[in-house]
C-alpha positions, -999 to +999 in steps of 0.1 A: -829-364-349-794-386-344-775-396-373-775-383-408-800-362-420-820-372-449-834-347-476-855-363-506-857-344-544-867-356-573-846-344-610-864-325-629-860-313-664-838-282-654-813-301-635-804-323-667-784-315-699-792-323-731-788-363-725-814-361-695-783-366-671-778-343-640-751-317-654-725-319-623-725-288-609-764-292-599-752-319-572-737-291-553-771-273-553-786-305-540-761-307-512-767-271-506-805-277-502-800-306-480-775-288-457-804-262-455-833-285-445-807-302-419-804-268-400-840-267-404-848-300-389-824-290-361-843-262-354-820-232-366-827-213-400-802-198-420-818-161-418-824-165-384-787-175-375-775-145-397-801-119-383-800-132-346-765-140-339-748-126-372-732-156-383-732-171-416-717-204-431-693-205-463-682-233-478-646-238-477-635-268-492-653-296-512-646-327-529-669-343-551-668-382-567-691-384-591-698-425-591-729-430-614-753-407-631-788-392-617-813-389-647-843-372-654-873-377-629-852-403-606-857-396-572-828-391-549-819-391-513-789-371-499-776-382-466-756-359-446-734-363-418-710-345-396-677-365-403-654-350-380-662-334-346-667-298-348-641-270-339-638-237-335-651-220-367-647-254-389-673-281-396-662-307-421-695-328-436-699-362-458-730-359-483-737-388-503-767-386-531-783-421-534-810-432-558-823-465-544-794-484-534-771-467-557-746-442-543-747-415-570-722-390-554-698-386-525-689-353-512-668-339-485-675-303-473-659-282-451-676-251-437-665-221-422-687-201-399-680-163-403-689-132-384-704-100-397-667-088-405-659-119-426-637-136-401-638-168-382-661-171-358-666-199-333-699-220-337-722-211-308-724-236-284-763-247-289-759-250-325-722-266-322-744-294-299-775-296-324-748-302-356-730-330-335-760-350-337-758-358-372-725-373-364-721-409-373-715-428-339 
């Protein structure tokens, strides 16, 4: 894989408010799922990273711009890219949620890689190399 990871999803009733519009906090769930799927496509599962390497990723920062609403039964596409070269224990990503040609949500997420003690830990070289394939050149 090279370039953005792509994750498709459909909006279900449980994702919406009484007006049939996606509840704002659910977009965070959508981008979380997309990051998990991106790792899986790269050959890394979060449970394997945790169990084998003793590492987890935690969200350190997130900024979300809500540009247009998604509605019940919409089919969405989440594009995940690495927005800056990963360094040390930190990786920055951009995640955009699209409905067809309309950008609905733009999120920037900074993740911290943490060891068993909950302290920052360097991202392993093989995982780091895989993540850099998600960078937009």
